[in-house]
C-alpha positions, 0 to 999 in steps of 0.5 A, a space after each residue: 499500499 502507498 502512503 502520502 507523507 509530510 513532515 510537520 515541524 512544530 508543536 503537535 497541537 499546531 499540526 492541523 494546517 499540515 494535516 489539511 495540506 496533506 489532504 489537499 495534496 491527496 485529492 489534487 493528485 488523484 488519490 483517496 485515503 484508504 484508512 486511519 492515518 498515523 503520526 510518527 514522532 521523529 524528534 523531541 515530542 516535548 520540545 515545542 517549536 523543535 518537535 518533528 512529526 511525520 504525518 502518514 496517510 495510506 492512499 490509493 489511486 482513485 478509479 476513473 472511467 476512461 474518458 472522464 476527468 477525475 
């Protein structure tokens, strides 16, 4: 399975704009979400502005009928 990922730098409680950006990318590039997303802490979860979290969303290509736009 494929996943769309994005690295968020900063506090986890300020990750909503990053989550929204990832969702927009998924939609704009012809994919659909395939299950629950997850967040992987890459460094320093208690460091506020220095925290780094990878957002991961399982995806699949949207099926498009030949001759039609997504």
